[in-house]
Biopython code that builds the backbone (N, CA, C, O; Angstrom):
import numpy as np
from Bio.PDB.StructureBuilder import StructureBuilder

atoms = [
    (1, "MET", "N", (0.870, -1.295, 0.004)),
    (1, "MET", "CA", (-0.002, 0.023, -0.001)),
    (1, "MET", "C", (0.936, 1.193, -0.014)),
    (1, "MET", "O", (1.918, 1.255, 0.725)),
    (2, "ARG", "N", (0.603, 2.115, -0.874)),
    (2, "ARG", "CA", (1.504, 3.378, -0.910)),
    (2, "ARG", "C", (0.920, 4.393, 0.132)),
    (2, "ARG", "O", (-0.249, 4.777, 0.101)),
    (3, "THR", "N", (1.825, 4.780, 1.033)),
    (3, "THR", "CA", (1.400, 5.763, 1.965)),
    (3, "THR", "C", (2.306, 7.024, 1.956)),
    (3, "THR", "O", (3.361, 6.998, 1.323)),
    (4, "PRO", "N", (1.958, 8.015, 2.574)),
    (4, "PRO", "CA", (2.757, 9.178, 2.576)),
    (4, "PRO", "C", (4.080, 8.897, 3.134)),
    (4, "PRO", "O", (4.242, 8.003, 3.965)),
    (5, "LEU", "N", (5.136, 9.716, 2.656)),
    (5, "LEU", "CA", (6.479, 9.604, 3.076)),
    (5, "LEU", "C", (6.503, 9.729, 4.675)),
    (5, "LEU", "O", (5.964, 10.615, 5.337)),
    (6, "GLY", "N", (7.240, 8.659, 5.137)),
    (6, "GLY", "CA", (7.392, 8.669, 6.674)),
    (6, "GLY", "C", (6.260, 8.033, 7.495)),
    (6, "GLY", "O", (6.392, 7.820, 8.701)),
    (7, "MET", "N", (5.210, 7.753, 6.851)),
    (7, "MET", "CA", (4.030, 7.157, 7.517)),
    (7, "MET", "C", (4.075, 5.649, 7.437)),
    (7, "MET", "O", (4.533, 5.065, 6.455)),
    (8, "THR", "N", (3.572, 5.019, 8.532)),
    (8, "THR", "CA", (3.589, 3.553, 8.476)),
    (8, "THR", "C", (2.214, 2.966, 8.041)),
    (8, "THR", "O", (2.064, 1.751, 7.911)),
    (9, "GLY", "N", (1.208, 3.871, 7.817)),
    (9, "GLY", "CA", (0.054, 3.280, 7.363)),
    (9, "GLY", "C", (-0.753, 4.369, 6.592)),
    (9, "GLY", "O", (-0.220, 5.451, 6.345)),
    (10, "PRO", "N", (-2.014, 4.100, 6.216)),
    (10, "PRO", "CA", (-2.779, 5.083, 5.369)),
    (10, "PRO", "C", (-3.001, 6.355, 6.117)),
    (10, "PRO", "O", (-3.209, 6.347, 7.331)),
    (11, "PHE", "N", (-2.958, 7.487, 5.383)),
    (11, "PHE", "CA", (-3.014, 8.821, 5.880)),
    (11, "PHE", "C", (-4.025, 9.202, 6.875)),
    (11, "PHE", "O", (-3.709, 9.867, 7.862)),
    (12, "ALA", "N", (-5.206, 8.814, 6.662)),
    (12, "ALA", "CA", (-6.364, 9.246, 7.521)),
    (12, "ALA", "C", (-6.594, 8.411, 8.798)),
    (12, "ALA", "O", (-7.487, 8.660, 9.607)),
    (13, "TRP", "N", (-5.700, 7.386, 8.908)),
    (13, "TRP", "CA", (-5.846, 6.466, 10.070)),
    (13, "TRP", "C", (-4.759, 6.627, 11.078)),
    (13, "TRP", "O", (-3.631, 6.993, 10.747)),
    (14, "GLU", "N", (-5.097, 6.354, 12.317)),
    (14, "GLU", "CA", (-4.184, 6.343, 13.343)),
    (14, "GLU", "C", (-3.537, 4.939, 13.364)),
    (14, "GLU", "O", (-4.244, 3.931, 13.340)),
    (15, "ALA", "N", (-2.266, 4.884, 13.406)),
    (15, "ALA", "CA", (-1.512, 3.656, 13.366)),
    (15, "ALA", "C", (-1.864, 2.867, 14.664)),
    (15, "ALA", "O", (-1.861, 3.443, 15.753)),
    (16, "ASP", "N", (-2.159, 1.584, 14.545)),
    (16, "ASP", "CA", (-2.503, 0.696, 15.671)),
    (16, "ASP", "C", (-1.777, -0.612, 15.442)),
    (16, "ASP", "O", (-2.475, -1.595, 15.193)),
    (17, "GLY", "N", (-0.455, -0.747, 15.495)),
    (17, "GLY", "CA", (0.139, -2.024, 15.175)),
    (17, "GLY", "C", (-0.068, -2.356, 13.835)),
    (17, "GLY", "O", (0.107, -1.573, 12.901)),
    (18, "ASP", "N", (-0.487, -3.656, 13.726)),
    (18, "ASP", "CA", (-0.696, -4.112, 12.298)),
    (18, "ASP", "C", (-2.006, -3.877, 11.786)),
    (18, "ASP", "O", (-2.299, -4.145, 10.621)),
    (19, "ASP", "N", (-2.913, -3.322, 12.716)),
    (19, "ASP", "CA", (-4.339, -2.912, 12.177)),
    (19, "ASP", "C", (-4.386, -1.504, 11.635)),
    (19, "ASP", "O", (-3.431, -0.730, 11.699)),
    (20, "LEU", "N", (-5.532, -1.227, 11.108)),
    (20, "LEU", "CA", (-5.763, 0.163, 10.522)),
    (20, "LEU", "C", (-5.808, 1.154, 11.754)),
    (20, "LEU", "O", (-5.249, 2.246, 11.658)),
    (21, "GLY", "N", (-6.408, 0.816, 12.807)),
    (21, "GLY", "CA", (-6.708, 1.802, 13.903)),
    (21, "GLY", "C", (-7.947, 2.603, 13.487)),
    (21, "GLY", "O", (-8.700, 2.205, 12.598)),
    (22, "ALA", "N", (-8.128, 3.724, 14.150)),
    (22, "ALA", "CA", (-9.283, 4.529, 13.977)),
    (22, "ALA", "C", (-8.914, 5.740, 12.974)),
    (22, "ALA", "O", (-7.807, 6.248, 12.797)),
    (23, "LEU", "N", (-10.127, 6.057, 12.378)),
    (23, "LEU", "CA", (-9.895, 7.378, 11.457)),
    (23, "LEU", "C", (-9.587, 8.531, 12.383)),
    (23, "LEU", "O", (-10.043, 8.558, 13.526)),
    (24, "VAL", "N", (-8.815, 9.485, 11.892)),
    (24, "VAL", "CA", (-8.366, 10.617, 12.602)),
    (24, "VAL", "C", (-9.349, 11.784, 12.095)),
    (24, "VAL", "O", (-9.350, 12.136, 10.915)),
    (25, "PRO", "N", (-10.126, 12.319, 12.997)),
    (25, "PRO", "CA", (-11.162, 13.300, 12.629)),
    (25, "PRO", "C", (-10.584, 14.530, 11.799)),
    (25, "PRO", "O", (-11.185, 14.877, 10.782)),
    (26, "ARG", "N", (-9.507, 15.156, 12.180)),
    (26, "ARG", "CA", (-8.865, 16.265, 11.484)),
    (26, "ARG", "C", (-8.392, 15.862, 10.097)),
    (26, "ARG", "O", (-8.451, 16.645, 9.149)),
    (27, "LYS", "N", (-7.896, 14.558, 9.992)),
    (27, "LYS", "CA", (-7.410, 14.110, 8.641)),
    (27, "LYS", "C", (-8.516, 13.824, 7.703)),
    (27, "LYS", "O", (-8.393, 13.994, 6.490)),
    (28, "VAL", "N", (-9.695, 13.349, 8.313)),
    (28, "VAL", "CA", (-10.922, 13.116, 7.532)),
    (28, "VAL", "C", (-11.348, 14.458, 6.933)),
    (28, "VAL", "O", (-11.648, 14.536, 5.742)),
    (29, "THR", "N", (-11.374, 15.381, 7.648)),
    (29, "THR", "CA", (-11.842, 16.733, 7.315)),
    (29, "THR", "C", (-10.826, 17.287, 6.212)),
    (29, "THR", "O", (-11.251, 17.913, 5.241)),
    (30, "GLN", "N", (-9.435, 17.026, 6.404)),
    (30, "GLN", "CA", (-8.554, 17.514, 5.482)),
    (30, "GLN", "C", (-8.675, 16.751, 4.190)),
    (30, "GLN", "O", (-8.446, 17.391, 3.164)),
    (31, "CYS", "N", (-8.986, 15.528, 4.088)),
    (31, "CYS", "CA", (-9.133, 14.784, 3.005)),
    (31, "CYS", "C", (-10.404, 15.259, 2.172)),
    (31, "CYS", "O", (-10.372, 15.254, 0.942)),
    (32, "ALA", "N", (-11.527, 15.672, 2.891)),
    (32, "ALA", "CA", (-12.659, 16.269, 2.215)),
    (32, "ALA", "C", (-12.362, 17.593, 1.685)),
    (32, "ALA", "O", (-12.696, 17.805, 0.520)),
    (33, "LEU", "N", (-11.815, 18.477, 2.315)),
    (33, "LEU", "CA", (-11.641, 19.875, 1.999)),
    (33, "LEU", "C", (-10.509, 20.059, 0.979)),
    (33, "LEU", "O", (-10.589, 20.948, 0.132)),
    (34, "SER", "N", (-9.474, 19.246, 1.046)),
    (34, "SER", "CA", (-8.250, 19.347, 0.056)),
    (34, "SER", "C", (-8.461, 18.444, -0.965)),
    (34, "SER", "O", (-7.648, 18.450, -1.888)),
    (35, "ARG", "N", (-9.543, 17.536, -0.995)),
    (35, "ARG", "CA", (-9.716, 16.505, -2.058)),
    (35, "ARG", "C", (-8.483, 15.714, -2.281)),
    (35, "ARG", "O", (-7.936, 15.650, -3.382)),
    (36, "ILE", "N", (-8.027, 15.073, -1.145)),
    (36, "ILE", "CA", (-6.886, 14.210, -1.245)),
    (36, "ILE", "C", (-7.308, 12.780, -0.811)),
    (36, "ILE", "O", (-8.244, 12.583, -0.036)),
    (37, "CYS", "N", (-6.605, 11.860, -1.326)),
    (37, "CYS", "CA", (-6.907, 10.376, -0.980)),
    (37, "CYS", "C", (-6.553, 10.108, 0.488)),
    (37, "CYS", "O", (-5.511, 10.524, 0.994)),
    (38, "ALA", "N", (-7.478, 9.386, 1.147)),
    (38, "ALA", "CA", (-7.343, 8.935, 2.550)),
    (38, "ALA", "C", (-6.161, 8.009, 2.851)),
    (38, "ALA", "O", (-5.675, 7.903, 3.977)),
    (39, "VAL", "N", (-5.720, 7.326, 1.741)),
    (39, "VAL", "CA", (-4.644, 6.449, 1.949)),
    (39, "VAL", "C", (-3.202, 7.042, 1.586)),
    (39, "VAL", "O", (-2.262, 6.947, 2.375)),
    (40, "CYS", "N", (-3.097, 7.641, 0.375)),
    (40, "CYS", "CA", (-1.780, 8.067, -0.056)),
    (40, "CYS", "C", (-1.614, 9.639, 0.089)),
    (40, "CYS", "O", (-0.527, 10.195, -0.065)),
    (41, "ALA", "N", (-2.749, 10.280, 0.389)),
    (41, "ALA", "CA", (-2.674, 11.865, 0.563)),
    (41, "ALA", "C", (-2.366, 12.639, -0.724)),
    (41, "ALA", "O", (-2.103, 13.841, -0.691)),
    (42, "ASP", "N", (-2.406, 11.900, -1.902)),
    (42, "ASP", "CA", (-2.198, 12.598, -3.201)),
    (42, "ASP", "C", (-3.541, 13.145, -3.611)),
    (42, "ASP", "O", (-4.581, 12.622, -3.210)),
    (43, "PRO", "N", (-3.524, 14.307, -4.494)),
    (43, "PRO", "CA", (-4.773, 14.807, -5.083)),
    (43, "PRO", "C", (-5.554, 13.668, -5.729)),
    (43, "PRO", "O", (-5.014, 12.690, -6.247)),
    (44, "LEU", "N", (-6.953, 13.888, -5.651)),
    (44, "LEU", "CA", (-7.911, 12.996, -6.188)),
    (44, "LEU", "C", (-8.321, 13.498, -7.614)),
    (44, "LEU", "O", (-8.401, 14.706, -7.839)),
    (45, "GLY", "N", (-8.573, 12.581, -8.551)),
    (45, "GLY", "CA", (-9.092, 12.791, -9.869)),
    (45, "GLY", "C", (-10.354, 12.188, -9.928)),
    (45, "GLY", "O", (-11.012, 12.155, -8.888)),
    (46, "ARG", "N", (-10.831, 11.685, -10.999)),
    (46, "ARG", "CA", (-12.084, 10.917, -11.222)),
    (46, "ARG", "C", (-11.874, 9.773, -11.994)),
    (46, "ARG", "O", (-11.132, 9.857, -12.973)),
    (47, "PRO", "N", (-12.461, 8.621, -11.677)),
    (47, "PRO", "CA", (-13.444, 8.426, -10.643)),
    (47, "PRO", "C", (-12.771, 8.424, -9.278)),
    (47, "PRO", "O", (-11.551, 8.292, -9.187)),
    (48, "LEU", "N", (-13.550, 8.569, -8.229)),
    (48, "LEU", "CA", (-13.025, 8.359, -6.924)),
    (48, "LEU", "C", (-13.807, 7.274, -6.273)),
    (48, "LEU", "O", (-14.915, 6.967, -6.713)),
    (49, "VAL", "N", (-13.264, 6.662, -5.212)),
    (49, "VAL", "CA", (-13.947, 5.472, -4.645)),
    (49, "VAL", "C", (-14.079, 5.706, -3.226)),
    (49, "VAL", "O", (-13.240, 6.314, -2.561)),
    (50, "PHE", "N", (-15.264, 5.160, -2.728)),
    (50, "PHE", "CA", (-15.646, 5.112, -1.311)),
    (50, "PHE", "C", (-15.718, 3.705, -0.897)),
    (50, "PHE", "O", (-16.230, 2.868, -1.640)),
    (51, "VAL", "N", (-15.225, 3.400, 0.261)),
    (51, "VAL", "CA", (-15.551, 2.024, 0.807)),
    (51, "VAL", "C", (-16.255, 2.107, 2.065)),
    (51, "VAL", "O", (-15.996, 3.037, 2.829)),
    (52, "GLY", "N", (-17.157, 1.196, 2.378)),
    (52, "GLY", "CA", (-18.015, 1.201, 3.473)),
    (52, "GLY", "C", (-18.776, -0.005, 3.661)),
    (52, "GLY", "O", (-18.732, -0.852, 2.768)),
    (53, "THR", "N", (-19.512, -0.219, 4.761)),
    (53, "THR", "CA", (-20.301, -1.326, 5.054)),
    (53, "THR", "C", (-21.490, -1.400, 4.160)),
    (53, "THR", "O", (-21.778, -0.418, 3.476)),
    (54, "PRO", "N", (-22.219, -2.517, 4.111)),
    (54, "PRO", "CA", (-23.361, -2.424, 3.237)),
    (54, "PRO", "C", (-24.479, -1.412, 3.707)),
    (54, "PRO", "O", (-25.226, -0.843, 2.911)),
    (55, "GLU", "N", (-24.521, -1.251, 5.024)),
    (55, "GLU", "CA", (-25.363, -0.146, 5.573)),
    (55, "GLU", "C", (-25.055, 1.201, 5.166)),
    (55, "GLU", "O", (-25.953, 1.997, 4.889)),
    (56, "GLU", "N", (-23.747, 1.520, 5.113)),
    (56, "GLU", "CA", (-23.308, 2.838, 4.610)),
    (56, "GLU", "C", (-23.672, 3.042, 3.134)),
    (56, "GLU", "O", (-24.058, 4.126, 2.697)),
    (57, "ARG", "N", (-23.526, 1.948, 2.402)),
    (57, "ARG", "CA", (-23.767, 2.021, 0.979)),
    (57, "ARG", "C", (-25.306, 2.154, 0.779)),
    (57, "ARG", "O", (-25.721, 2.916, -0.095)),
    (58, "ALA", "N", (-26.129, 1.471, 1.524)),
    (58, "ALA", "CA", (-27.589, 1.620, 1.413)),
    (58, "ALA", "C", (-28.068, 3.081, 1.794)),
    (58, "ALA", "O", (-29.045, 3.595, 1.248)),
    (59, "ARG", "N", (-27.343, 3.690, 2.731)),
    (59, "ARG", "CA", (-27.698, 5.090, 3.100)),
    (59, "ARG", "C", (-27.139, 6.054, 2.208)),
    (59, "ARG", "O", (-27.581, 7.202, 2.170)),
    (60, "ASN", "N", (-26.094, 5.621, 1.409)),
    (60, "ASN", "CA", (-25.308, 6.496, 0.496)),
    (60, "ASN", "C", (-24.572, 7.526, 1.325)),
    (60, "ASN", "O", (-24.531, 8.699, 0.953)),
    (61, "ALA", "N", (-23.959, 7.097, 2.496)),
    (61, "ALA", "CA", (-23.232, 7.954, 3.423)),
    (61, "ALA", "C", (-22.169, 7.108, 4.018)),
    (61, "ALA", "O", (-22.403, 6.203, 4.819)),
    (62, "PHE", "N", (-20.913, 7.462, 3.564)),
    (62, "PHE", "CA", (-19.783, 6.746, 3.929)),
    (62, "PHE", "C", (-18.970, 7.478, 4.983)),
    (62, "PHE", "O", (-19.003, 8.709, 4.990)),
    (63, "HIS", "N", (-18.245, 6.818, 5.870)),
    (63, "HIS", "CA", (-17.318, 7.453, 6.888)),
    (63, "HIS", "C", (-15.873, 7.582, 6.415)),
    (63, "HIS", "O", (-15.155, 8.524, 6.750)),
    (64, "VAL", "N", (-15.491, 6.597, 5.626)),
    (64, "VAL", "CA", (-14.151, 6.669, 5.077)),
    (64, "VAL", "C", (-14.014, 7.667, 4.024)),
    (64, "VAL", "O", (-14.817, 7.644, 3.091)),
    (65, "PRO", "N", (-13.085, 8.542, 4.068)),
    (65, "PRO", "CA", (-12.882, 9.670, 2.961)),
    (65, "PRO", "C", (-12.630, 9.012, 1.613)),
    (65, "PRO", "O", (-12.392, 7.806, 1.554)),
    (66, "PRO", "N", (-12.677, 9.773, 0.541)),
    (66, "PRO", "CA", (-12.459, 9.266, -0.833)),
    (66, "PRO", "C", (-11.103, 8.727, -0.994)),
    (66, "PRO", "O", (-10.187, 9.042, -0.234)),
    (67, "LEU", "N", (-10.958, 7.840, -2.072)),
    (67, "LEU", "CA", (-9.821, 7.230, -2.352)),
    (67, "LEU", "C", (-9.618, 7.032, -3.824)),
    (67, "LEU", "O", (-10.605, 7.062, -4.559)),
    (68, "HIS", "N", (-8.374, 6.826, -4.334)),
    (68, "HIS", "CA", (-8.036, 6.375, -5.658)),
    (68, "HIS", "C", (-8.484, 4.984, -5.762)),
    (68, "HIS", "O", (-8.564, 4.273, -4.760)),
    (69, "ALA", "N", (-8.777, 4.575, -6.930)),
    (69, "ALA", "CA", (-9.297, 3.212, -7.110)),
    (69, "ALA", "C", (-8.202, 2.117, -6.620)),
    (69, "ALA", "O", (-8.552, 1.128, -5.976)),
    (70, "GLY", "N", (-6.930, 2.353, -6.953)),
    (70, "GLY", "CA", (-5.888, 1.484, -6.584)),
    (70, "GLY", "C", (-5.660, 1.509, -5.036)),
    (70, "GLY", "O", (-5.364, 0.477, -4.435)),
    (71, "CYS", "N", (-5.797, 2.649, -4.442)),
    (71, "CYS", "CA", (-5.652, 2.782, -3.000)),
    (71, "CYS", "C", (-6.785, 2.038, -2.245)),
    (71, "CYS", "O", (-6.572, 1.432, -1.195)),
    (72, "ALA", "N", (-8.029, 2.119, -2.851)),
    (72, "ALA", "CA", (-9.223, 1.438, -2.292)),
    (72, "ALA", "C", (-8.967, -0.139, -2.343)),
    (72, "ALA", "O", (-9.307, -0.870, -1.412)),
    (73, "ASP", "N", (-8.374, -0.583, -3.442)),
    (73, "ASP", "CA", (-8.060, -2.036, -3.516)),
    (73, "ASP", "C", (-7.157, -2.467, -2.484)),
    (73, "ASP", "O", (-7.337, -3.511, -1.856)),
    (74, "ASP", "N", (-6.075, -1.597, -2.271)),
    (74, "ASP", "CA", (-5.178, -1.848, -1.287)),
    (74, "ASP", "C", (-5.743, -1.889, 0.163)),
    (74, "ASP", "O", (-5.387, -2.746, 0.972)),
    (75, "LEU", "N", (-6.646, -0.909, 0.442)),
    (75, "LEU", "CA", (-7.235, -0.833, 1.733)),
    (75, "LEU", "C", (-8.125, -1.952, 1.991)),
    (75, "LEU", "O", (-8.195, -2.427, 3.125)),
    (76, "LEU", "N", (-8.828, -2.420, 1.001)),
    (76, "LEU", "CA", (-9.788, -3.586, 1.245)),
    (76, "LEU", "C", (-8.964, -4.866, 1.631)),
    (76, "LEU", "O", (-9.494, -5.769, 2.278)),
    (77, "ARG", "N", (-7.660, -4.924, 1.224)),
    (77, "ARG", "CA", (-6.914, -6.066, 1.616)),
    (77, "ARG", "C", (-6.031, -5.879, 2.755)),
    (77, "ARG", "O", (-5.353, -6.830, 3.142)),
    (78, "ALA", "N", (-5.968, -4.677, 3.365)),
    (78, "ALA", "CA", (-5.104, -4.387, 4.464)),
    (78, "ALA", "C", (-5.475, -5.038, 5.691)),
    (78, "ALA", "O", (-6.673, -5.233, 5.897)),
    (79, "PRO", "N", (-4.581, -5.419, 6.569)),
    (79, "PRO", "CA", (-4.864, -5.960, 7.876)),
    (79, "PRO", "C", (-5.748, -4.971, 8.706)),
    (79, "PRO", "O", (-5.441, -3.784, 8.813)),
    (80, "GLY", "N", (-6.730, -5.450, 9.220)),
    (80, "GLY", "CA", (-7.522, -4.658, 10.063)),
    (80, "GLY", "C", (-8.644, -3.945, 9.478)),
    (80, "GLY", "O", (-9.407, -3.270, 10.170)),
    (81, "SER", "N", (-8.784, -4.100, 8.008)),
    (81, "SER", "CA", (-9.917, -3.524, 7.258)),
    (81, "SER", "C", (-11.260, -4.374, 7.664)),
    (81, "SER", "O", (-11.225, -5.526, 8.096)),
    (82, "ASP", "N", (-12.281, -3.712, 7.481)),
    (82, "ASP", "CA", (-13.605, -4.364, 7.766)),
    (82, "ASP", "C", (-13.897, -5.387, 6.566)),
    (82, "ASP", "O", (-14.000, -4.992, 5.404)),
    (83, "PRO", "N", (-14.020, -6.697, 6.928)),
    (83, "PRO", "CA", (-14.293, -7.647, 5.787)),
    (83, "PRO", "C", (-15.567, -7.372, 5.123)),
    (83, "PRO", "O", (-15.732, -7.835, 3.994)),
    (84, "SER", "N", (-16.537, -6.645, 5.704)),
    (84, "SER", "CA", (-17.791, -6.403, 5.122)),
    (84, "SER", "C", (-17.814, -5.138, 4.232)),
    (84, "SER", "O", (-18.853, -4.776, 3.679)),
    (85, "TRP", "N", (-16.642, -4.475, 4.106)),
    (85, "TRP", "CA", (-16.621, -3.273, 3.273)),
    (85, "TRP", "C", (-16.843, -3.565, 1.787)),
    (85, "TRP", "O", (-16.355, -4.569, 1.268)),
    (86, "GLU", "N", (-17.565, -2.705, 1.122)),
    (86, "GLU", "CA", (-17.854, -2.677, -0.355)),
    (86, "GLU", "C", (-17.269, -1.472, -0.874)),
    (86, "GLU", "O", (-17.102, -0.490, -0.151)),
    (87, "ALA", "N", (-16.933, -1.496, -2.151)),
    (87, "ALA", "CA", (-16.351, -0.191, -2.770)),
    (87, "ALA", "C", (-17.394, 0.269, -3.916)),
    (87, "ALA", "O", (-17.937, -0.544, -4.663)),
    (88, "VAL", "N", (-17.604, 1.606, -3.969)),
    (88, "VAL", "CA", (-18.436, 2.221, -5.027)),
    (88, "VAL", "C", (-17.637, 3.236, -5.731)),
    (88, "VAL", "O", (-16.865, 3.888, -5.027)),
    (89, "ALA", "N", (-17.678, 3.481, -6.945)),
    (89, "ALA", "CA", (-16.977, 4.590, -7.742)),
    (89, "ALA", "C", (-18.067, 5.672, -7.928)),
    (89, "ALA", "O", (-19.250, 5.398, -8.135)),
    (90, "THR", "N", (-17.561, 6.941, -7.836)),
    (90, "THR", "CA", (-18.365, 8.006, -8.153)),
    (90, "THR", "C", (-17.608, 9.199, -8.735)),
    (90, "THR", "O", (-16.379, 9.252, -8.686)),
    (91, "ALA", "N", (-18.322, 10.106, -9.258)),
    (91, "ALA", "CA", (-17.577, 11.394, -9.842)),
    (91, "ALA", "C", (-17.507, 12.501, -8.885)),
    (91, "ALA", "O", (-16.673, 13.387, -9.071)),
    (92, "GLY", "N", (-18.329, 12.541, -7.843)),
    (92, "GLY", "CA", (-18.312, 13.639, -6.841)),
    (92, "GLY", "C", (-18.963, 13.264, -5.654)),
    (92, "GLY", "O", (-19.554, 12.185, -5.606)),
    (93, "PHE", "N", (-18.922, 14.122, -4.566)),
    (93, "PHE", "CA", (-19.460, 13.790, -3.312)),
    (93, "PHE", "C", (-19.716, 15.105, -2.590)),
    (93, "PHE", "O", (-19.162, 16.155, -2.913)),
    (94, "GLU", "N", (-20.629, 14.978, -1.545)),
    (94, "GLU", "CA", (-20.881, 16.070, -0.634)),
    (94, "GLU", "C", (-20.223, 15.611, 0.687)),
    (94, "GLU", "O", (-20.211, 14.422, 1.005)),
    (95, "PHE", "N", (-19.686, 16.565, 1.431)),
    (95, "PHE", "CA", (-19.039, 16.330, 2.627)),
    (95, "PHE", "C", (-20.186, 16.913, 3.729)),
    (95, "PHE", "O", (-20.507, 18.102, 3.718)),
    (96, "VAL", "N", (-20.677, 16.090, 4.532)),
    (96, "VAL", "CA", (-21.822, 16.380, 5.424)),
    (96, "VAL", "C", (-21.285, 16.291, 6.816)),
    (96, "VAL", "O", (-20.865, 15.235, 7.289)),
    (97, "ARG", "N", (-21.311, 17.500, 7.499)),
    (97, "ARG", "CA", (-20.943, 17.454, 8.862)),
    (97, "ARG", "C", (-22.133, 17.134, 9.809)),
    (97, "ARG", "O", (-23.258, 17.519, 9.489)),
    (98, "PRO", "N", (-21.937, 16.459, 10.934)),
    (98, "PRO", "CA", (-23.092, 16.115, 11.746)),
    (98, "PRO", "C", (-23.734, 17.398, 12.341)),
    (98, "PRO", "O", (-23.096, 18.433, 12.531)),
    (99, "GLN", "N", (-25.055, 17.238, 12.619)),
    (99, "GLN", "CA", (-25.695, 18.347, 13.423)),
    (99, "GLN", "C", (-25.721, 18.084, 14.747)),
    (99, "GLN", "O", (-25.474, 16.958, 15.181)),
    (100, "ARG", "N", (-26.008, 19.057, 15.473)),
    (100, "ARG", "CA", (-25.993, 18.906, 17.015)),
    (100, "ARG", "C", (-26.896, 17.704, 17.512)),
    (100, "ARG", "O", (-26.546, 17.017, 18.471)),
    (101, "GLU", "N", (-28.024, 17.489, 16.850)),
    (101, "GLU", "CA", (-28.920, 16.449, 17.254)),
    (101, "GLU", "C", (-28.565, 15.172, 16.797)),
    (101, "GLU", "O", (-29.116, 14.209, 17.332)),
    (102, "ASP", "N", (-27.674, 14.972, 15.825)),
    (102, "ASP", "CA", (-27.315, 13.561, 15.343)),
    (102, "ASP", "C", (-26.720, 12.785, 16.391)),
    (102, "ASP", "O", (-25.931, 13.344, 17.152)),
    (103, "VAL", "N", (-27.005, 11.517, 16.539)),
    (103, "VAL", "CA", (-26.515, 10.579, 17.398)),
    (103, "VAL", "C", (-25.037, 10.230, 16.977)),
    (103, "VAL", "O", (-24.135, 10.121, 17.808)),
    (104, "ASP", "N", (-24.860, 10.064, 15.627)),
    (104, "ASP", "CA", (-23.526, 9.654, 15.147)),
    (104, "ASP", "C", (-22.836, 10.962, 14.750)),
    (104, "ASP", "O", (-23.206, 11.654, 13.802)),
    (105, "ARG", "N", (-21.766, 11.254, 15.581)),
    (105, "ARG", "CA", (-21.117, 12.665, 15.485)),
    (105, "ARG", "C", (-19.975, 12.586, 14.370)),
    (105, "ARG", "O", (-19.181, 13.522, 14.285)),
    (106, "ARG", "N", (-19.883, 11.567, 13.575)),
    (106, "ARG", "CA", (-18.884, 11.624, 12.555)),
    (106, "ARG", "C", (-19.436, 12.190, 11.235)),
    (106, "ARG", "O", (-20.615, 12.000, 10.937)),
    (107, "PRO", "N", (-18.629, 12.858, 10.468)),
    (107, "PRO", "CA", (-19.049, 13.471, 9.283)),
    (107, "PRO", "C", (-19.217, 12.245, 8.237)),
    (107, "PRO", "O", (-18.622, 11.180, 8.400)),
    (108, "THR", "N", (-20.012, 12.477, 7.239)),
    (108, "THR", "CA", (-20.153, 11.494, 6.072)),
    (108, "THR", "C", (-19.882, 12.131, 4.788)),
    (108, "THR", "O", (-19.952, 13.341, 4.572)),
    (109, "PHE", "N", (-19.533, 11.118, 3.861)),
    (109, "PHE", "CA", (-19.294, 11.462, 2.462)),
    (109, "PHE", "C", (-20.413, 10.835, 1.657)),
    (109, "PHE", "O", (-20.624, 9.623, 1.646)),
    (110, "GLN", "N", (-21.143, 11.764, 0.958)),
    (110, "GLN", "CA", (-22.283, 11.280, 0.244)),
    (110, "GLN", "C", (-21.960, 11.430, -1.316)),
    (110, "GLN", "O", (-21.901, 12.524, -1.878)),
    (111, "PRO", "N", (-21.773, 10.286, -1.899)),
    (111, "PRO", "CA", (-21.574, 10.382, -3.325)),
    (111, "PRO", "C", (-22.812, 10.922, -4.049)),
    (111, "PRO", "O", (-23.939, 10.550, -3.724)),
    (112, "ASN", "N", (-22.585, 11.823, -5.057)),
    (112, "ASN", "CA", (-23.703, 12.524, -5.705)),
    (112, "ASN", "C", (-23.947, 11.893, -7.168)),
    (112, "ASN", "O", (-24.922, 12.263, -7.822)),
    (113, "SER", "N", (-23.107, 11.001, -7.637)),
    (113, "SER", "CA", (-23.397, 10.486, -8.958)),
    (113, "SER", "C", (-22.632, 9.078, -8.964)),
    (113, "SER", "O", (-21.458, 8.976, -9.319)),
    (114, "LEU", "N", (-23.354, 8.096, -8.569)),
    (114, "LEU", "CA", (-22.730, 6.754, -8.431)),
    (114, "LEU", "C", (-22.415, 6.226, -9.851)),
    (114, "LEU", "O", (-23.259, 6.209, -10.747)),
    (115, "LEU", "N", (-21.166, 5.807, -9.989)),
    (115, "LEU", "CA", (-20.860, 5.326, -11.432)),
    (115, "LEU", "C", (-20.959, 3.798, -11.504)),
    (115, "LEU", "O", (-21.444, 3.281, -12.511)),
    (116, "SER", "N", (-20.531, 3.072, -10.504)),
    (116, "SER", "CA", (-20.485, 1.640, -10.524)),
    (116, "SER", "C", (-19.910, 1.131, -9.182)),
    (116, "SER", "O", (-19.338, 1.845, -8.359)),
    (117, "ASP", "N", (-20.143, -0.241, -9.064)),
    (117, "ASP", "CA", (-19.304, -0.811, -8.011)),
    (117, "ASP", "C", (-17.793, -0.848, -8.494)),
    (117, "ASP", "O", (-17.468, -1.124, -9.649)),
    (118, "ALA", "N", (-16.983, -0.562, -7.561)),
    (118, "ALA", "CA", (-15.518, -0.405, -7.962)),
    (118, "ALA", "C", (-14.961, -1.809, -7.867)),
    (118, "ALA", "O", (-13.778, -2.024, -8.133)),
]
sb = StructureBuilder()
sb.init_structure("model")
sb.init_model(0)
sb.init_chain("A")
sb.init_seg("    ")
for serial, (resi, resn, name, xyz) in enumerate(atoms, 1):
    if name == "N":
        sb.init_residue(resn, " ", resi, " ")
    sb.init_atom(name, np.array(xyz, "f"), 0.0, 1.0, " ", f" {name:<3s}", serial, name[0])
structure = sb.get_structure()
């Protein structure tokens, strides 16, 4: 898996031994606002890919920031990745921050034009 120089794992995750660990909230926001890949931190083009659980896919609201297709493939095979994750390709997304009354306080990425299963 290609990761940023000097990092031991994907950009948006906190290193946790051999596992992915938790997403880092400030890096999730950075990925959204700077349109960079959550794995390699390089600029995103199109298509971009989201990975998430079947429930996230059904809601069209993902917690993992956008990825390059190759980085998504690497992430799906990485130790500690969720085996239920599915990938979808899109041309764009909305970054939705949680509202005060939302139970889940994590922001979501909502694809606005689903292209295909990645």
